[in-house]
KOLDREN-591407 format. One line per 2 residues: their letters; for each residue x, y, z of C-alpha. Coordinates in nm, 3 decimals, always signed. Example, Ala and Ser with C-alpha at 12.3 -4.5 7.8 and 13.67 -1.06 7.14 Angstrom:
REM KOLDREN-591407
AS = +1.230:-0.450:+0.780 | +1.367:-0.106:+0.714 $
REM end
This chain:
REM KOLDREN-591407
MP = -2.593:-7.047:-2.346 | -2.449:-7.264:-2.626 $
RA = -2.239:-7.554:-2.512 | -1.881:-7.609:-2.630 $
DD = -1.976:-7.924:-2.815 | -2.267:-7.764:-3.003 $
PT = -2.215:-7.770:-3.382 | -2.100:-7.448:-3.542 $
PN = -2.313:-7.282:-3.815 | -2.072:-7.415:-4.080 $
ET = -2.099:-7.768:-3.941 | -2.477:-7.741:-3.937 $
RT = -2.484:-7.623:-4.298 | -2.247:-7.904:-4.403 $
AF = -2.466:-8.167:-4.238 | -2.773:-8.016:-4.404 $
RR = -2.607:-8.031:-4.748 | -2.511:-8.395:-4.701 $
RL = -2.867:-8.482:-4.608 | -2.996:-8.304:-4.918 $
NR = -2.739:-8.485:-5.133 | -2.866:-8.824:-5.013 $
IY = -3.232:-8.731:-5.056 | -3.202:-8.602:-5.413 $
LW = -2.961:-8.875:-5.521 | -3.220:-9.133:-5.422 $
FA = -3.489:-8.926:-5.591 | -3.295:-8.920:-5.921 $
VG = -3.230:-9.294:-5.906 | -3.592:-9.362:-5.819 $
FV = -3.717:-9.150:-6.109 | -3.499:-9.337:-6.358 $
IF = -3.623:-9.671:-6.220 | -3.983:-9.549:-6.243 $
TL = -3.930:-9.449:-6.609 | -3.783:-9.790:-6.691 $
LM = -4.074:-9.960:-6.514 | -4.326:-9.762:-6.720 $
AG = -4.136:-9.853:-7.037 | -4.163:-10.220:-6.941 $
LE = -4.536:-10.189:-6.872 | -4.590:-10.022:-7.211 $
HM = -4.397:-10.303:-7.379 | -4.622:-10.553:-7.200 $
GM = -4.933:-10.386:-7.342 | -5.030:-10.110:-7.100 $
PK = -5.254:-9.860:-7.290 | -5.087:-9.534:-7.390 $
RW = -5.351:-9.330:-7.212 | -5.270:-9.502:-6.884 $
VG = -4.897:-9.452:-6.936 | -4.950:-9.078:-6.979 $
VT = -5.192:-9.043:-6.689 | -4.965:-9.242:-6.458 $
FL = -4.665:-9.024:-6.540 | -4.865:-8.707:-6.487 $
LS = -5.033:-8.809:-6.163 | -4.723:-8.969:-6.012 $
TV = -4.506:-8.662:-6.056 | -4.776:-8.417:-5.944 $
VL = -4.852:-8.630:-5.636 | -4.482:-8.635:-5.556 $
YA = -4.463:-8.255:-5.573 | -4.773:-8.235:-5.357 $
CI = -4.613:-8.460:-5.095 | -4.309:-8.233:-5.081 $
GI = -4.543:-7.935:-5.039 | -4.730:-8.106:-4.755 $
IS = -4.410:-8.207:-4.577 | -4.275:-7.851:-4.611 $
RT = -4.589:-7.671:-4.494 | -4.523:-7.377:-4.260 $
TD = -4.674:-7.063:-4.110 | -4.340:-6.909:-4.010 $
AA = -4.285:-6.587:-4.207 | -3.912:-6.639:-4.270 $
EY = -3.968:-6.997:-4.388 | -4.272:-6.901:-4.597 $
YV = -4.116:-6.597:-4.766 | -3.746:-6.694:-4.803 $
AG = -3.716:-7.064:-4.703 | -3.545:-6.970:-4.377 $
RR = -3.242:-6.829:-4.569 | -3.068:-7.167:-4.549 $
VP = -3.076:-7.301:-4.905 | -2.722:-7.403:-5.015 $
AV = -2.588:-7.233:-5.327 | -2.595:-7.541:-5.550 $
YN = -2.954:-7.627:-5.456 | -3.062:-7.265:-5.481 $
GM = -2.907:-7.264:-5.829 | -3.095:-7.581:-5.918 $
AT = -3.422:-7.439:-5.786 | -3.359:-7.115:-5.977 $
GA = -3.290:-7.318:-6.289 | -3.626:-7.492:-6.250 $
DW = -3.792:-7.159:-6.171 | -3.635:-7.020:-6.487 $
MS = -3.703:-7.318:-6.716 | -4.062:-7.220:-6.759 $
AA = -4.308:-7.354:-7.011 | -4.165:-7.096:-7.251 $
SF = -3.811:-7.225:-7.215 | -3.895:-7.595:-7.201 $
IG = -4.177:-7.595:-7.456 | -4.127:-7.280:-7.659 $
LA = -3.754:-7.223:-7.704 | -3.673:-7.518:-7.929 $
GT = -3.999:-7.454:-8.116 | -3.897:-7.095:-8.180 $
LY = -3.555:-7.208:-8.301 | -3.732:-7.460:-8.528 $
LQ = -3.950:-7.186:-8.682 | -3.705:-6.894:-8.683 $
GY = -3.366:-7.062:-8.715 | -3.079:-6.827:-8.637 $
GG = -3.317:-6.553:-8.524 | -3.432:-6.764:-8.231 $
LA = -3.082:-6.754:-8.083 | -3.166:-6.405:-7.953 $
FV = -3.359:-6.581:-7.676 | -3.060:-6.794:-7.581 $
VG = -2.821:-6.496:-7.584 | -3.058:-6.270:-7.393 $
WT = -3.168:-6.513:-7.125 | -2.823:-6.648:-7.043 $
GG = -2.658:-6.306:-7.060 | -2.911:-6.173:-6.812 $
YC = -2.774:-6.395:-6.538 | -2.436:-6.227:-6.570 $
LV = -2.609:-5.897:-6.490 | -2.789:-6.057:-6.196 $
AL = -2.462:-6.184:-6.049 | -2.270:-5.860:-6.104 $
LI = -2.524:-5.586:-6.040 | -2.809:-5.707:-5.823 $
AP = -2.808:-6.046:-5.644 | -2.532:-5.985:-5.381 $
YL = -2.678:-5.649:-5.283 | -3.030:-5.783:-5.244 $
RK = -2.896:-6.060:-5.019 | -2.706:-5.804:-4.813 $
FG = -3.031:-5.608:-4.781 | -3.185:-5.926:-4.639 $
QY = -3.561:-5.871:-4.659 | -3.837:-6.055:-4.845 $
TI = -3.947:-5.891:-5.173 | -3.831:-5.656:-5.449 $
PD = -4.092:-5.386:-5.367 | -3.961:-5.413:-5.010 $
FL = -3.613:-5.315:-5.132 | -3.751:-5.023:-5.332 $
GE = -3.950:-4.896:-5.035 | -3.654:-4.912:-4.796 $
RY = -3.394:-4.784:-5.044 | -3.595:-4.481:-5.148 $
GS = -3.747:-4.417:-4.805 | -4.110:-4.407:-4.916 $
NL = -4.409:-4.630:-4.968 | -4.475:-4.474:-5.309 $
PR = -4.184:-4.654:-5.485 | -4.293:-4.966:-5.296 $
LV = -4.647:-4.931:-5.433 | -4.530:-4.873:-5.792 $
GL = -4.295:-5.170:-5.760 | -4.576:-5.382:-5.620 $
LA = -4.806:-5.300:-5.912 | -4.528:-5.369:-6.165 $
AI = -4.440:-5.699:-5.994 | -4.801:-5.809:-6.008 $
LC = -4.834:-5.710:-6.373 | -4.522:-5.882:-6.510 $
SF = -4.566:-6.189:-6.287 | -4.932:-6.226:-6.381 $
IY = -4.850:-6.209:-6.753 | -4.581:-6.471:-6.700 $
VV = -4.795:-6.706:-6.492 | -5.071:-6.709:-6.754 $
AQ = -4.822:-6.866:-6.996 | -4.730:-7.134:-6.743 $
IY = -5.088:-7.229:-6.671 | -5.159:-7.238:-7.044 $
GV = -4.866:-7.479:-7.085 | -4.995:-7.701:-6.804 $
GL = -5.339:-7.712:-6.966 | -5.188:-7.798:-7.304 $
IT = -4.993:-8.094:-7.167 | -5.266:-8.219:-6.935 $
TR = -5.518:-8.217:-7.218 | -5.288:-8.414:-7.447 $
LT = -5.203:-8.674:-7.182 | -5.547:-8.729:-7.033 $
GV = -5.782:-8.637:-7.319 | -5.988:-8.402:-7.101 $
DF = -6.113:-8.063:-7.219 | -5.851:-7.786:-7.229 $
VI = -6.022:-7.581:-6.956 | -6.049:-7.885:-6.730 $
GI = -5.682:-7.960:-6.799 | -5.592:-7.608:-6.684 $
FL = -5.767:-7.648:-6.351 | -5.627:-7.998:-6.297 $
GL = -5.278:-7.855:-6.340 | -5.369:-7.561:-6.119 $
GG = -5.430:-7.802:-5.834 | -5.071:-7.924:-5.858 $
IL = -4.945:-7.566:-5.861 | -5.139:-7.463:-5.553 $
VC = -5.054:-7.758:-5.332 | -4.687:-7.662:-5.315 $
SF = -4.700:-7.283:-5.302 | -5.017:-7.263:-5.094 $
LG = -4.902:-7.486:-4.808 | -4.534:-7.412:-4.766 $
GM = -4.452:-7.094:-4.954 | -4.089:-7.051:-5.060 $
RA = -3.980:-7.341:-4.840 | -4.203:-7.590:-5.021 $
VT = -4.150:-7.429:-5.361 | -3.770:-7.446:-5.329 $
WT = -3.746:-7.816:-5.245 | -4.012:-7.901:-5.501 $
QV = -3.827:-7.705:-5.769 | -3.508:-7.904:-5.707 $
AQ = -3.702:-8.226:-5.773 | -3.870:-8.067:-6.075 $
YI = -3.534:-7.968:-6.222 | -3.418:-8.330:-6.211 $
VL = -3.739:-8.439:-6.389 | -3.724:-8.175:-6.660 $
LV = -3.351:-8.227:-6.722 | -3.400:-8.601:-6.780 $
AY = -3.712:-8.538:-6.988 | -3.539:-8.282:-7.210 $
LI = -3.216:-8.471:-7.274 | -3.341:-8.824:-7.345 $
PV = -3.539:-8.747:-7.667 | -3.266:-8.532:-7.820 $
VW = -2.998:-8.791:-7.741 | -3.227:-9.057:-7.892 $
LS = -3.271:-8.853:-8.212 | -2.897:-8.788:-8.230 $
VK = -2.819:-9.160:-8.208 | -3.093:-9.243:-8.460 $
QT = -2.969:-8.993:-8.719 | -2.592:-9.002:-8.668 $
GV = -2.503:-9.275:-8.420 | -2.346:-9.013:-8.189 $
PV = -2.507:-8.976:-7.842 | -2.392:-8.615:-7.796 $
PQ = -2.632:-8.398:-8.000 | -2.426:-8.082:-7.956 $
LV = -2.140:-8.244:-8.148 | -2.354:-8.329:-8.453 $
YG = -2.540:-7.999:-8.461 | -2.326:-7.851:-8.739 $
QQ = -2.336:-8.168:-8.947 | -2.716:-8.189:-8.935 $
LQ = -2.756:-7.818:-8.998 | -2.553:-7.853:-9.317 $
QI = -2.780:-8.135:-9.435 | -3.087:-7.927:-9.356 $
SE = -2.949:-7.637:-9.559 | -2.904:-7.867:-9.857 $
RE = -3.256:-8.007:-9.812 | -3.396:-7.654:-9.794 $
KQ = -3.247:-7.577:-10.136 | -3.416:-7.888:-10.279 $
LM = -3.754:-7.796:-10.128 | -3.737:-7.437:-10.252 $
SD = -3.705:-7.560:-10.611 | -3.942:-7.858:-10.579 $
PK = -4.229:-7.829:-10.834 | -4.477:-7.969:-10.581 $
EI = -4.382:-7.704:-10.325 | -4.420:-7.436:-10.592 $
QV = -4.771:-7.571:-10.665 | -4.856:-7.532:-10.296 $
IT = -4.729:-7.173:-10.293 | -4.939:-7.093:-10.602 $
AF = -5.250:-7.248:-10.443 | -5.213:-7.042:-10.123 $
KA = -5.162:-6.726:-10.327 | -5.488:-6.801:-10.510 $
RA = -5.669:-6.852:-10.178 | -5.533:-6.523:-10.046 $
EA = -5.643:-6.345:-10.363 | -5.993:-6.495:-10.329 $
YR = -6.025:-6.350:-9.978 | -5.901:-6.011:-10.098 $
SK = -6.165:-6.011:-10.371 | -6.430:-6.072:-10.104 $
LA = -6.295:-5.779:-9.905 | -6.346:-5.554:-10.209 $
NV = -6.726:-5.583:-10.163 | -6.799:-5.732:-9.822 $
PQ = -7.184:-5.699:-9.821 | -7.223:-5.872:-10.156 $
AL = -6.968:-6.145:-10.078 | -7.123:-6.216:-9.736 $
AQ = -7.474:-6.240:-9.878 | -7.356:-6.475:-10.152 $
ER = -7.165:-6.697:-9.908 | -7.466:-6.720:-9.676 $
RI = -7.702:-6.797:-9.966 | -7.477:-7.075:-10.097 $
AQ = -7.448:-7.230:-9.750 | -7.826:-7.215:-9.697 $
ER = -7.897:-7.367:-10.037 | -7.650:-7.648:-9.967 $
VA = -7.831:-7.739:-9.644 | -8.171:-7.723:-9.813 $
DL = -8.058:-7.940:-10.106 | -7.914:-8.207:-9.877 $
KA = -8.230:-8.220:-9.669 | -8.449:-8.237:-9.980 $
AD = -8.239:-8.525:-10.114 | -8.259:-8.706:-9.779 $
AP = -7.878:-8.710:-9.766 | -7.689:-8.889:-9.488 $
LA = -7.713:-8.719:-9.149 | -7.336:-8.664:-9.135 $
DI = -7.344:-8.467:-9.462 | -7.632:-8.253:-9.340 $
QA = -7.459:-8.182:-9.010 | -7.140:-8.084:-9.191 $
AE = -7.335:-7.844:-9.414 | -7.511:-7.695:-9.110 $
KT = -7.174:-7.648:-8.943 | -7.049:-7.465:-9.252 $
LA = -7.358:-7.241:-9.242 | -7.304:-7.166:-8.873 $
AV = -6.944:-7.067:-8.950 | -7.054:-6.794:-9.193 $
PK = -6.973:-6.454:-9.033 | -7.269:-6.301:-8.851 $
NE = -7.225:-5.949:-8.984 | -7.011:-5.739:-9.217 $
DA = -6.758:-5.635:-8.950 | -6.703:-5.998:-8.846 $
AR = -6.670:-6.102:-9.211 | -6.422:-5.827:-9.284 $
EQ = -6.205:-5.923:-8.985 | -6.227:-6.297:-9.054 $
WR = -6.141:-6.264:-9.423 | -5.860:-6.019:-9.355 $
RA = -5.701:-6.266:-9.115 | -5.752:-6.557:-9.355 $
AA = -5.595:-6.361:-9.641 | -5.296:-6.271:-9.424 $
AD = -5.255:-6.633:-9.309 | -5.266:-6.770:-9.664 $
EA = -5.029:-6.500:-9.784 | -4.784:-6.597:-9.509 $
RA = -4.802:-6.963:-9.615 | -4.751:-6.870:-9.980 $
SP = -4.376:-6.859:-9.922 | -4.094:-7.111:-9.962 $
LA = -4.030:-7.347:-9.669 | -4.380:-7.287:-9.530 $
GM = -4.284:-6.929:-9.448 | -3.980:-7.027:-9.237 $
PP = -3.647:-6.857:-9.310 | -3.354:-7.081:-9.407 $
HG = -3.230:-7.221:-9.077 | -2.874:-7.096:-9.110 $
QQ = -2.962:-6.753:-9.248 | -2.859:-6.485:-9.003 $
FA = -3.099:-6.205:-9.094 | -3.369:-6.136:-9.350 $
GD = -3.288:-5.941:-9.665 | -2.948:-5.887:-9.816 $
PN = -2.695:-5.618:-9.711 | -2.569:-5.607:-10.069 $
GD = -2.909:-5.611:-10.239 | -3.149:-5.339:-10.346 $
AA = -3.295:-5.076:-10.112 | -3.580:-5.299:-9.990 $
ER = -3.348:-5.591:-9.916 | -3.101:-5.368:-9.733 $
RA = -3.383:-5.221:-9.525 | -3.511:-5.570:-9.440 $
YD = -3.160:-5.677:-9.340 | -3.108:-5.372:-9.117 $
ES = -3.447:-5.414:-8.946 | -3.391:-5.785:-8.892 $
RL = -3.051:-5.727:-8.736 | -3.185:-5.442:-8.523 $
NF = -3.469:-5.658:-8.393 | -3.230:-5.941:-8.306 $
IA = -3.017:-5.704:-8.098 | -3.321:-5.532:-7.943 $
LA = -3.479:-5.862:-7.841 | -3.154:-5.991:-7.688 $
FC = -3.120:-5.661:-7.499 | -3.476:-5.673:-7.362 $
LM = -3.447:-6.036:-7.255 | -3.111:-5.971:-7.089 $
IG = -3.231:-5.668:-6.894 | -3.564:-5.837:-6.819 $
TA = -3.387:-6.142:-6.676 | -3.197:-5.915:-6.439 $
AL = -3.524:-5.757:-6.323 | -3.775:-6.041:-6.289 $
PH = -3.901:-6.038:-5.927 | -3.951:-6.415:-5.900 $
IL = -3.587:-6.473:-6.002 | -3.435:-6.193:-5.793 $
VR = -3.620:-6.301:-5.480 | -3.417:-6.621:-5.479 $
SY = -3.119:-6.405:-5.378 | -3.283:-6.378:-5.036 $
TT = -3.290:-6.753:-4.970 | -2.917:-6.831:-4.940 $
PT = -2.736:-6.831:-4.604 | -2.475:-6.570:-4.706 $
VK = -2.391:-6.305:-4.964 | -2.110:-6.525:-5.095 $
EA = -2.352:-6.810:-5.156 | -2.592:-6.569:-5.329 $
RQ = -2.318:-6.504:-5.587 | -2.237:-6.873:-5.613 $
SV = -2.601:-6.967:-5.659 | -2.626:-6.740:-5.964 $
AW = -2.326:-6.920:-6.115 | -2.488:-7.256:-6.044 $
SL = -2.814:-7.129:-6.195 | -2.633:-7.037:-6.514 $
FF = -2.472:-7.382:-6.525 | -2.801:-7.569:-6.479 $
IF = -2.973:-7.351:-6.739 | -2.679:-7.393:-6.978 $
LL = -2.729:-7.772:-6.976 | -3.067:-7.722:-7.140 $
YV = -3.002:-7.412:-7.349 | -2.700:-7.563:-7.523 $
TA = -2.926:-7.854:-7.618 | -3.223:-7.657:-7.753 $
PA = -3.060:-7.552:-8.086 | -2.957:-7.913:-8.150 $
LA = -3.308:-8.035:-8.071 | -3.460:-7.789:-8.318 $
VL = -3.224:-7.901:-8.595 | -3.275:-8.273:-8.530 $
VK = -3.654:-8.237:-8.533 | -3.642:-8.032:-8.853 $
FE = -3.429:-8.305:-9.010 | -3.699:-8.561:-8.924 $
VF = -3.978:-8.344:-9.065 | -3.796:-8.254:-9.386 $
NV = -3.672:-8.603:-9.462 | -3.932:-8.838:-9.313 $
LV = -4.265:-8.659:-9.278 | -4.257:-8.455:-9.599 $
GT = -4.355:-8.682:-9.887 | -4.581:-8.905:-9.676 $
PF = -4.926:-8.984:-9.826 | -5.206:-8.810:-9.639 $
DR = -5.374:-9.141:-9.558 | -5.056:-9.262:-9.388 $
LP = -4.976:-8.957:-9.176 | -4.877:-9.040:-8.816 $
AW = -5.149:-9.026:-8.552 | -4.978:-8.751:-8.353 $
IS = -5.085:-8.491:-8.611 | -5.456:-8.553:-8.564 $
NW = -5.415:-8.600:-8.189 | -5.251:-8.260:-8.142 $
AK = -5.496:-8.096:-8.384 | -5.778:-8.211:-8.155 $
VD = -5.611:-8.032:-7.863 | -5.587:-7.707:-8.061 $
PS = -5.591:-7.671:-8.445 | -5.346:-7.381:-8.419 $
LV = -5.080:-7.621:-8.288 | -5.066:-7.831:-8.604 $
SV = -5.274:-7.854:-8.919 | -5.234:-8.010:-9.262 $
ID = -5.426:-7.946:-9.583 | -5.385:-8.106:-9.924 $
VN = -5.405:-7.773:-10.101 | -5.262:-7.900:-10.433 $
RD = -5.476:-8.218:-10.414 | -5.200:-8.468:-10.494 $
GI = -5.251:-8.680:-10.182 | -4.890:-8.626:-10.069 $
LQ = -4.785:-8.401:-9.780 | -4.562:-8.114:-9.889 $
LG = -4.381:-7.894:-9.639 | -4.594:-7.594:-9.732 $
EM = -4.912:-7.791:-9.657 | -4.819:-7.835:-9.293 $
KI = -4.853:-7.562:-9.033 | -4.692:-7.639:-8.698 $
GG = -4.688:-7.421:-8.388 | -4.368:-7.380:-8.192 $
DI = -4.542:-7.480:-7.869 | -4.563:-7.849:-7.963 $
VV = -4.220:-7.910:-8.120 | -4.066:-8.036:-7.796 $
LA = -4.379:-8.213:-7.674 | -4.423:-8.393:-8.008 $
TP = -4.052:-8.475:-8.053 | -4.082:-8.837:-7.933 $
EI = -4.373:-8.900:-8.171 | -4.199:-8.722:-8.458 $
GG = -3.891:-8.939:-8.398 | -4.093:-9.261:-8.368 $
MP = -3.999:-9.323:-8.004 | -4.201:-9.533:-7.756 $
YV = -4.495:-9.352:-7.601 | -4.329:-9.365:-7.258 $
IS = -4.082:-9.104:-7.387 | -4.375:-8.881:-7.484 $
AL = -4.512:-8.919:-7.133 | -4.167:-8.843:-6.990 $
VA = -4.136:-8.525:-7.198 | -4.487:-8.419:-7.096 $
AG = -4.396:-8.476:-6.731 | -4.089:-8.257:-6.786 $
GV = -4.302:-7.986:-6.943 | -4.542:-8.000:-6.648 $
AA = -4.246:-7.978:-6.408 | -4.114:-7.670:-6.592 $
AL = -4.452:-7.497:-6.593 | -4.536:-7.586:-6.233 $
ST = -4.198:-7.477:-6.098 | -4.221:-7.133:-6.258 $
AD = -4.590:-7.091:-6.179 | -4.523:-7.165:-5.812 $
GL = -4.254:-6.898:-5.797 | -4.463:-6.641:-5.982 $
LL = -4.778:-6.693:-5.776 | -4.572:-6.671:-5.460 $
TI = -4.416:-6.345:-5.580 | -4.758:-6.188:-5.640 $
AN = -4.911:-6.318:-5.317 | -4.613:-6.214:-5.106 $
AL = -4.609:-5.867:-5.260 | -4.974:-5.821:-5.167 $
SH = -4.948:-5.968:-4.818 | -4.606:-5.834:-4.716 $
DL = -4.569:-5.504:-4.903 | -4.930:-5.392:-4.927 $
YY = -5.095:-5.540:-4.619 | -4.808:-5.556:-4.369 $
KM = -4.592:-5.262:-4.476 | -4.867:-5.019:-4.579 $
IN = -5.191:-5.119:-4.407 | -5.135:-5.316:-4.085 $
SN = -4.776:-5.306:-3.957 | -4.882:-5.487:-3.639 $
AM = -4.995:-5.802:-3.821 | -4.860:-6.123:-3.672 $
SA = -4.648:-6.364:-3.876 | -4.923:-6.626:-3.907 $
QR = -5.174:-6.362:-4.014 | -4.945:-6.235:-4.291 $
VT = -4.890:-6.588:-4.418 | -5.266:-6.650:-4.419 $
IS = -5.326:-6.333:-4.621 | -5.057:-6.446:-4.866 $
KI = -5.227:-6.784:-4.912 | -5.565:-6.620:-4.979 $
ML = -5.411:-6.382:-5.234 | -5.228:-6.672:-5.398 $
LV = -5.554:-6.861:-5.449 | -5.732:-6.556:-5.594 $
VA = -5.449:-6.473:-5.836 | -5.418:-6.837:-5.946 $
LA = -5.786:-6.857:-6.035 | -5.770:-6.527:-6.224 $
AA = -5.465:-6.642:-6.423 | -5.636:-6.973:-6.504 $
AV = -5.938:-6.783:-6.638 | -5.717:-6.578:-6.870 $
AA = -5.518:-6.884:-6.982 | -5.841:-7.065:-7.071 $
SK = -5.899:-6.810:-7.349 | -5.579:-6.930:-7.526 $
PV = -5.455:-6.572:-7.583 | -5.135:-6.612:-7.793 $
DI = -4.833:-6.838:-7.812 | -4.639:-6.899:-7.491 $
LF = -4.316:-6.733:-7.597 | -4.476:-6.398:-7.681 $
IV = -4.659:-6.379:-7.346 | -4.338:-6.450:-7.159 $
SA = -4.136:-6.203:-7.364 | -4.393:-5.934:-7.287 $
AF = -4.336:-6.000:-6.916 | -3.962:-5.949:-6.967 $
SV = -4.012:-5.610:-7.129 | -4.245:-5.501:-6.848 $
AA = -4.000:-5.613:-6.578 | -3.701:-5.456:-6.754 $
SA = -3.860:-5.113:-6.795 | -4.018:-5.106:-6.449 $
FF = -3.741:-5.245:-6.226 | -3.395:-5.247:-6.380 $
PA = -3.320:-4.871:-6.375 | -3.453:-4.825:-6.022 $
LV = -3.271:-5.130:-5.885 | -2.931:-5.062:-6.043 $
LG = -2.927:-4.688:-5.974 | -3.060:-4.761:-5.626 $
VF = -2.753:-4.971:-5.554 | -2.480:-4.777:-5.732 $
WT = -2.593:-4.411:-5.721 | -2.662:-4.258:-5.380 $
RA = -2.809:-3.943:-5.540 | -3.111:-4.134:-5.678 $
NR = -3.418:-4.037:-5.476 | -3.780:-4.143:-5.445 $
HG = -3.907:-3.875:-5.684 | -3.675:-3.994:-5.958 $
AV = -3.745:-4.362:-5.890 | -4.122:-4.323:-5.909 $
AG = -4.109:-4.102:-6.217 | -3.860:-4.331:-6.394 $
ML = -4.050:-4.651:-6.316 | -4.380:-4.502:-6.434 $
AG = -4.230:-4.347:-6.748 | -4.049:-4.664:-6.854 $
LA = -4.349:-4.882:-6.783 | -4.590:-4.645:-6.960 $
IT = -4.392:-4.623:-7.286 | -4.339:-5.000:-7.291 $
LY = -4.706:-5.078:-7.241 | -4.811:-4.815:-7.494 $
YM = -4.582:-4.955:-7.762 | -4.703:-5.310:-7.702 $
VR = -5.072:-5.226:-7.698 | -5.037:-4.998:-7.998 $
ND = -4.855:-5.249:-8.221 | -4.911:-5.609:-8.111 $
PW = -5.196:-5.770:-8.309 | -5.345:-5.960:-8.014 $
LR = -5.332:-5.664:-7.775 | -5.477:-5.438:-8.046 $
SV = -5.775:-5.672:-8.074 | -5.815:-5.684:-7.695 $
FG = -5.821:-5.304:-7.663 | -6.010:-5.246:-7.988 $
IH = -5.737:-5.044:-8.161 | -5.791:-4.998:-8.535 $
AP = -5.534:-4.727:-8.613 | -5.246:-4.834:-8.839 $
IE = -4.946:-5.002:-8.675 | -4.658:-4.758:-8.623 $
LW = -4.326:-4.927:-8.549 | -4.041:-4.702:-8.435 $
WG = -3.734:-4.781:-8.645 | -3.898:-5.113:-8.730 $
VQ = -3.865:-5.250:-8.373 | -4.121:-5.524:-8.301 $
PI = -4.351:-5.486:-7.996 | -4.193:-5.790:-7.829 $
SA = -3.886:-5.566:-7.773 | -4.073:-5.265:-7.635 $
AV = -3.836:-5.233:-7.337 | -3.565:-5.110:-7.572 $
FG = -3.749:-4.776:-7.539 | -3.866:-4.815:-7.180 $
VP = -3.531:-4.890:-7.014 | -3.335:-4.589:-7.151 $
LG = -3.630:-4.360:-7.080 | -3.657:-4.491:-6.724 $
LG = -3.285:-4.443:-6.663 | -3.290:-4.092:-6.805 $
VI = -3.597:-3.985:-6.608 | -3.457:-4.118:-6.278 $
VL = -3.131:-3.929:-6.328 | -3.297:-3.606:-6.442 $
VS = -3.570:-3.593:-6.176 | -3.328:-3.693:-5.900 $
LL = -3.093:-3.409:-5.995 | -3.380:-3.159:-6.003 $
TP = -3.517:-3.258:-5.661 | -3.360:-3.270:-5.313 $
AP = -3.095:-3.535:-5.246 | -3.184:-3.832:-5.022 $
AA = -3.134:-3.787:-4.650 | -2.814:-3.905:-4.483 $
PL = -2.972:-4.228:-4.343 | -3.070:-4.338:-4.694 $
RA = -2.722:-4.265:-4.830 | -2.580:-4.468:-4.542 $
FV = -2.823:-4.748:-4.628 | -2.688:-4.760:-4.985 $
QG = -2.329:-4.762:-4.864 | -2.418:-5.040:-4.620 $
IR = -2.553:-5.284:-4.876 | -2.251:-5.221:-5.101 $
VP = -1.996:-5.320:-4.834 | -1.886:-5.680:-4.901 $
KA = -1.918:-5.929:-4.615 | -1.636:-6.150:-4.501 $
D = -1.839:-6.465:-4.561 $
REM end
């Protein structure tokens, strides 16, 4: 029997919050002191490599310590952190879970490359949280179980919707986690100098320590710490650039001013004779490749003969070994057969054609859409398609945000339904702090590139260009195509994935800031990877093993199965990430389309329409998922190469494959409604279940 002087649940929760406040306040202060200490050591002569390694290892070890302290075998603690995470800390953990490698690394880079068009990501991702708060989160918390497939199975009274949901959760989460592990490998390689594959597995160790030992309990408290790290790491460089360029420490306030200067600089570059020379040179290169494609056998034989003769001549002349090795490398790079040559030259022609455009192929930063609504037929069509794709992408990202399993599962971790709603609001606030900064960061970096880097002699280019090129040539490359010895904008190709990571070096900041940003990127990737791996492992252990195979499994046994599955999935994702599939942002966006088409219709109709039944849910989920995957595989260049598709690309109404869910979501909704109306209504207990989760609680 409880005693009269025992603390009430509210008093217990209040004491717990105060303890958390003290812990994380000291953590934030300690992290700032550590950063200042590393800055002092760099100033005293500590090698840059050691600065980077120390930052990386210190933060990862810290996360590992939290994981070890939070280890558990209790099912409620492992799956949902004991349902005692306060709203503000759940919001902070969700913010870290959300600020993945794509958001931290890729968002500002996309805004740098696409300008206004990149704002679709900001609109879609932030808008999605409004849908989560209004349509899904409170009802999942009222349901009070562990996973999203669990909700589908109970709501629709069958294991078949649970199984379809489980497969969809694994698919979208696996796609997403590959991007995070790729981001970890990218940063680890740059900081430590190890091979990319080794960097991936080093980062994987940090991911596993937290999620493997303590499940959601360890992941939650680690993610709060990671949010503090990534927030500091993201804000310091952009504030530094803002002060450097304008003297104002609030970058959001100078965004418009710097954008106006960039627009003026863009006009100068578009009419610069040197830039026009570069465009002409790339057009000539593209034309040369197209001429080879006109007669591939003859061109391939000639290229191989020239390369062989070059090697033979150098050897006969007893040339320096370095020259001979370079010639042998050129010979080895000659395509092995006609099919390989045709594919290689087609890609090279397309790449050079893309670079044979003003501003290195980037649209003017302030231009809303491509084309001209008042121009000729082609320009009007380009304008309409560009606008349509902006809206479609924002729609897919918004719906996908409201359907991602690793985000929705955080609704289960709060003490009450009321705090579930509050935590979504806090999540939006913590994400807003970074998203409102990303557009300013993109503009400030572009200002540095346009006004400082462009015009630099090739022999005086900063070291960061060659350093990042060693990590992956697709990240950054320069070529003196007009042979004047001066870097023009069109001669530089930069990938969006390094804009944030290279910001300190682009802005001429101390290396400790680069290490800080890298640590923030690692925190963002690790936090999301932990949540995603846990989602997959828990779906397999709880929904497949416990709910469908062995309902008598003990709590410890289920947790053990989850840990084994987590390890297997992590290794598989690392293997895929090691192949460097495509850029981070596309992989993540594909996961959003998959989640949107598979989950959103079934979840929303499951809450708000009692007539929806298991037949409709299964049919709708499969139909939406099938059309989305078909459209992606049929039209995305990378997926076409993976599946060996050679048929012409067929875009429906010009919609890009990244927005495939714009077809999958309406189809899924329509199929669920139609099939549910054509089949028997759910039984009374299921209708009562729906009414039960929709009744608000007094808390």
